[in-house]
PATILO-857193 format. One record per residue (C-alpha): residue number from 1; x, y, z; residue in three letters. Coordinates in Angstrom, 2 decimals. Last residue first. Layout:
residues N
vofi->NUM&X->X&Y->Y&Z->Z&pado->Ala
...
***
This chain:
residues 167
vofi->167&X->0.93&Y->-1.75&Z->5.50&pado->Leu
vofi->166&X->-0.97&Y->-4.46&Z->3.68&pado->Glu
vofi->165&X->-0.35&Y->-6.89&Z->6.54&pado->Lys
vofi->164&X->-1.95&Y->-4.40&Z->8.94&pado->Arg
vofi->163&X->-5.07&Y->-4.28&Z->6.75&pado->Leu
vofi->162&X->-5.34&Y->-8.07&Z->6.89&pado->Glu
vofi->161&X->-5.02&Y->-8.03&Z->10.69&pado->Asn
vofi->160&X->-7.73&Y->-5.38&Z->10.96&pado->Phe
vofi->159&X->-10.03&Y->-7.42&Z->8.74&pado->Leu
vofi->158&X->-9.33&Y->-10.58&Z->10.76&pado->Pro
vofi->157&X->-10.26&Y->-8.67&Z->13.96&pado->Ile
vofi->156&X->-13.44&Y->-7.09&Z->12.60&pado->Leu
vofi->155&X->-15.49&Y->-10.28&Z->12.81&pado->Lys
vofi->154&X->-14.87&Y->-10.29&Z->16.57&pado->Arg
vofi->153&X->-16.86&Y->-7.04&Z->16.74&pado->Ser
vofi->152&X->-19.94&Y->-8.81&Z->15.42&pado->Asn
vofi->151&X->-19.77&Y->-11.59&Z->18.01&pado->Ile
vofi->150&X->-19.17&Y->-9.05&Z->20.81&pado->Tyr
vofi->149&X->-22.04&Y->-6.83&Z->19.68&pado->Ala
vofi->148&X->-24.33&Y->-9.86&Z->19.55&pado->Asn
vofi->147&X->-23.32&Y->-10.96&Z->23.05&pado->Thr
vofi->146&X->-23.71&Y->-7.44&Z->24.42&pado->Ala
vofi->145&X->-27.15&Y->-7.09&Z->22.89&pado->Glu
vofi->144&X->-28.21&Y->-10.48&Z->24.28&pado->Asp
vofi->143&X->-26.97&Y->-9.65&Z->27.80&pado->Phe
vofi->142&X->-28.80&Y->-6.36&Z->27.74&pado->Thr
vofi->141&X->-27.39&Y->-2.85&Z->27.58&pado->Ile
vofi->140&X->-29.01&Y->0.17&Z->29.17&pado->Glu
vofi->139&X->-27.96&Y->3.79&Z->28.89&pado->Tyr
vofi->138&X->-29.22&Y->6.61&Z->31.08&pado->Ser
vofi->137&X->-29.94&Y->9.99&Z->29.55&pado->Glu
vofi->136&X->-27.67&Y->12.97&Z->30.01&pado->Lys
vofi->135&X->-28.61&Y->16.32&Z->31.53&pado->Ile
vofi->134&X->-28.92&Y->15.25&Z->35.15&pado->Asp
vofi->133&X->-25.19&Y->14.66&Z->35.40&pado->Ala
vofi->132&X->-24.29&Y->11.60&Z->37.47&pado->Glu
vofi->131&X->-24.59&Y->9.31&Z->34.48&pado->Pro
vofi->130&X->-26.83&Y->6.27&Z->34.80&pado->Glu
vofi->129&X->-25.57&Y->3.08&Z->33.19&pado->Phe
vofi->128&X->-28.05&Y->0.21&Z->33.39&pado->Leu
vofi->127&X->-26.77&Y->-3.32&Z->32.96&pado->Leu
vofi->126&X->-28.89&Y->-6.20&Z->31.76&pado->Gln
vofi->125&X->-29.40&Y->-9.92&Z->32.21&pado->Ser
vofi->124&X->-28.97&Y->-10.13&Z->35.99&pado->Gln
vofi->123&X->-29.15&Y->-13.73&Z->37.16&pado->Gln
vofi->122&X->-26.81&Y->-12.88&Z->40.02&pado->Val
vofi->121&X->-23.75&Y->-15.00&Z->39.26&pado->Glu
vofi->120&X->-24.26&Y->-16.21&Z->35.68&pado->Arg
vofi->119&X->-25.95&Y->-13.16&Z->34.16&pado->His
vofi->118&X->-23.74&Y->-10.80&Z->36.14&pado->Phe
vofi->117&X->-20.59&Y->-12.61&Z->34.98&pado->Phe
vofi->116&X->-21.77&Y->-12.87&Z->31.38&pado->Glu
vofi->115&X->-22.57&Y->-9.15&Z->31.52&pado->Leu
vofi->114&X->-19.01&Y->-8.31&Z->32.54&pado->Thr
vofi->113&X->-17.52&Y->-10.62&Z->29.89&pado->Thr
vofi->112&X->-19.70&Y->-9.03&Z->27.20&pado->Asn
vofi->111&X->-18.78&Y->-5.51&Z->28.27&pado->Ile
vofi->110&X->-15.07&Y->-6.37&Z->28.29&pado->Ile
vofi->109&X->-15.28&Y->-8.08&Z->24.88&pado->Glu
vofi->108&X->-17.11&Y->-5.10&Z->23.41&pado->Ser
vofi->107&X->-14.36&Y->-2.84&Z->24.73&pado->Leu
vofi->106&X->-11.76&Y->-5.07&Z->23.08&pado->Lys
vofi->105&X->-13.52&Y->-5.04&Z->19.70&pado->Ala
vofi->104&X->-14.58&Y->-1.40&Z->19.58&pado->Val
vofi->103&X->-12.10&Y->0.90&Z->21.30&pado->Gly
vofi->102&X->-9.15&Y->-1.51&Z->21.25&pado->Ile
vofi->101&X->-9.61&Y->-2.54&Z->17.62&pado->Glu
vofi->100&X->-10.44&Y->1.01&Z->16.62&pado->Ile
vofi->99&X->-7.26&Y->2.23&Z->18.30&pado->Ser
vofi->98&X->-5.06&Y->-0.37&Z->16.62&pado->Asp
vofi->97&X->-6.55&Y->0.51&Z->13.21&pado->Ile
vofi->96&X->-6.02&Y->4.23&Z->13.87&pado->Leu
vofi->95&X->-2.40&Y->3.74&Z->14.95&pado->Leu
vofi->94&X->-1.77&Y->1.57&Z->11.88&pado->Lys
vofi->93&X->-3.29&Y->4.23&Z->9.61&pado->Leu
vofi->92&X->-1.16&Y->6.98&Z->11.12&pado->Lys
vofi->91&X->1.96&Y->4.79&Z->10.89&pado->Glu
vofi->90&X->1.32&Y->4.18&Z->7.18&pado->His
vofi->89&X->0.87&Y->7.91&Z->6.49&pado->Glu
vofi->88&X->4.13&Y->8.61&Z->8.34&pado->Ser
vofi->87&X->3.93&Y->10.01&Z->11.87&pado->Tyr
vofi->86&X->5.73&Y->13.28&Z->12.55&pado->Pro
vofi->85&X->8.80&Y->13.48&Z->14.78&pado->Thr
vofi->84&X->8.69&Y->15.14&Z->18.18&pado->Ser
vofi->83&X->11.88&Y->15.67&Z->20.09&pado->Val
vofi->82&X->12.92&Y->15.49&Z->23.72&pado->Val
vofi->81&X->16.46&Y->16.77&Z->23.80&pado->Phe
vofi->80&X->19.45&Y->15.26&Z->25.54&pado->Ile
vofi->79&X->22.54&Y->17.42&Z->25.59&pado->Ala
vofi->78&X->26.17&Y->16.45&Z->25.28&pado->Asn
vofi->77&X->28.75&Y->19.18&Z->25.29&pado->Ser
vofi->76&X->30.69&Y->20.82&Z->22.53&pado->Lys
vofi->75&X->33.48&Y->23.39&Z->22.31&pado->Lys
vofi->74&X->35.59&Y->23.06&Z->19.20&pado->Asn
vofi->73&X->33.35&Y->22.38&Z->16.20&pado->Lys
vofi->72&X->30.41&Y->24.47&Z->17.35&pado->Ser
vofi->71&X->27.00&Y->23.52&Z->16.06&pado->Gln
vofi->70&X->24.24&Y->26.08&Z->16.26&pado->Pro
vofi->69&X->20.84&Y->24.41&Z->16.53&pado->Leu
vofi->68&X->18.79&Y->24.85&Z->13.35&pado->Glu
vofi->67&X->18.75&Y->21.16&Z->12.44&pado->Lys
vofi->66&X->17.35&Y->20.36&Z->15.87&pado->Ile
vofi->65&X->14.48&Y->22.79&Z->15.27&pado->Ser
vofi->64&X->13.23&Y->20.67&Z->12.38&pado->Asp
vofi->63&X->12.86&Y->17.58&Z->14.59&pado->Glu
vofi->62&X->10.67&Y->19.36&Z->17.14&pado->Asp
vofi->61&X->11.81&Y->20.77&Z->20.44&pado->Ile
vofi->60&X->11.24&Y->19.98&Z->24.10&pado->Phe
vofi->59&X->14.26&Y->20.76&Z->26.25&pado->Ser
vofi->58&X->16.48&Y->18.96&Z->28.66&pado->Tyr
vofi->57&X->20.12&Y->19.78&Z->29.34&pado->Tyr
vofi->56&X->22.59&Y->17.16&Z->30.48&pado->Ile
vofi->55&X->25.65&Y->18.23&Z->32.43&pado->Glu
vofi->54&X->28.88&Y->16.43&Z->31.59&pado->Asn
vofi->53&X->30.71&Y->19.54&Z->30.37&pado->Ser
vofi->52&X->29.75&Y->21.43&Z->33.55&pado->Asp
vofi->51&X->28.19&Y->24.73&Z->32.62&pado->Tyr
vofi->50&X->29.52&Y->28.27&Z->33.05&pado->Ser
vofi->49&X->31.71&Y->28.12&Z->29.96&pado->Asn
vofi->48&X->28.82&Y->27.30&Z->27.66&pado->Lys
vofi->47&X->29.33&Y->24.32&Z->25.39&pado->Lys
vofi->46&X->27.86&Y->24.44&Z->21.91&pado->Pro
vofi->45&X->25.56&Y->21.48&Z->21.33&pado->Val
vofi->44&X->26.27&Y->17.83&Z->20.64&pado->Asn
vofi->43&X->23.02&Y->15.97&Z->20.51&pado->Leu
vofi->42&X->21.43&Y->13.02&Z->22.28&pado->Lys
vofi->41&X->17.93&Y->12.41&Z->21.05&pado->Lys
vofi->40&X->14.87&Y->11.61&Z->23.11&pado->Thr
vofi->39&X->11.57&Y->10.42&Z->21.70&pado->Glu
vofi->38&X->8.00&Y->11.59&Z->21.21&pado->Ile
vofi->37&X->6.46&Y->10.35&Z->17.99&pado->His
vofi->36&X->3.97&Y->12.97&Z->16.83&pado->Gly
vofi->35&X->1.91&Y->15.22&Z->19.08&pado->Leu
vofi->34&X->-0.62&Y->15.94&Z->16.31&pado->Ala
vofi->33&X->-0.81&Y->12.19&Z->15.63&pado->Ile
vofi->32&X->-1.70&Y->11.55&Z->19.27&pado->Gln
vofi->31&X->-4.44&Y->14.19&Z->19.18&pado->Glu
vofi->30&X->-5.81&Y->12.80&Z->15.89&pado->Glu
vofi->29&X->-5.96&Y->9.31&Z->17.43&pado->Val
vofi->28&X->-7.78&Y->10.62&Z->20.50&pado->Gln
vofi->27&X->-10.25&Y->12.57&Z->18.38&pado->Glu
vofi->26&X->-11.02&Y->9.64&Z->16.07&pado->Ala
vofi->25&X->-11.65&Y->7.31&Z->19.02&pado->Ile
vofi->24&X->-13.87&Y->9.87&Z->20.75&pado->Trp
vofi->23&X->-15.71&Y->10.46&Z->17.48&pado->Asn
vofi->22&X->-17.22&Y->6.97&Z->17.72&pado->Leu
vofi->21&X->-20.79&Y->8.13&Z->17.23&pado->Asn
vofi->20&X->-21.11&Y->6.48&Z->13.81&pado->Asn
vofi->19&X->-20.52&Y->9.46&Z->11.51&pado->Leu
vofi->18&X->-17.32&Y->10.41&Z->13.32&pado->Lys
vofi->17&X->-15.96&Y->6.88&Z->13.13&pado->Leu
vofi->16&X->-16.75&Y->6.64&Z->9.41&pado->Tyr
vofi->15&X->-15.03&Y->9.98&Z->8.77&pado->Glu
vofi->14&X->-11.88&Y->8.78&Z->10.55&pado->Ile
vofi->13&X->-12.01&Y->5.49&Z->8.62&pado->Leu
vofi->12&X->-12.19&Y->7.30&Z->5.26&pado->Asp
vofi->11&X->-9.34&Y->9.65&Z->6.15&pado->Thr
vofi->10&X->-7.10&Y->6.75&Z->7.21&pado->Tyr
vofi->9&X->-8.04&Y->4.65&Z->4.19&pado->Phe
vofi->8&X->-7.23&Y->7.54&Z->1.81&pado->Phe
vofi->7&X->-3.98&Y->8.37&Z->3.66&pado->Asn
vofi->6&X->-2.85&Y->4.75&Z->3.40&pado->Ala
vofi->5&X->-3.74&Y->4.75&Z->-0.29&pado->Glu
vofi->4&X->-1.72&Y->7.92&Z->-0.85&pado->Glu
vofi->3&X->1.19&Y->6.48&Z->1.17&pado->Lys
vofi->2&X->1.46&Y->3.36&Z->-0.98&pado->Asn
vofi->1&X->0.00&Y->0.00&Z->0.00&pado->Met
***
């Protein structure tokens, strides 16, 4: 899959999530992508006379800013910088696929397991979620609904795995 195809699938999946009340997954993925890969890099930077040559300086800069750091040939010291590098189109799509799998398939599995427990232990076949805020409506899920959602979400796993192979 080339980067244009990866971008197409990423954009299409984001729109699908937003149209199907799963914006929270899309928003969290977009936030992570905006941050980029966070990593540390050790760089040689000009040494200041007042600093110990072994002292490590911390700063948060992006990859492009590193290239702009003045480099002295004679007086250098080690510095560790926290840098942010952008995600590639393939990495964005993989992050989104992983997030959908966790947010849909794994969450469905947790709900199903919880309801199985209540159904088995206390003969309760439904769960009622009542938010503390008076504005929102309560949400009820039955054992049958949870089982069906779990079965359907399991069908997504092979599709996710196939998409990952294409990356």
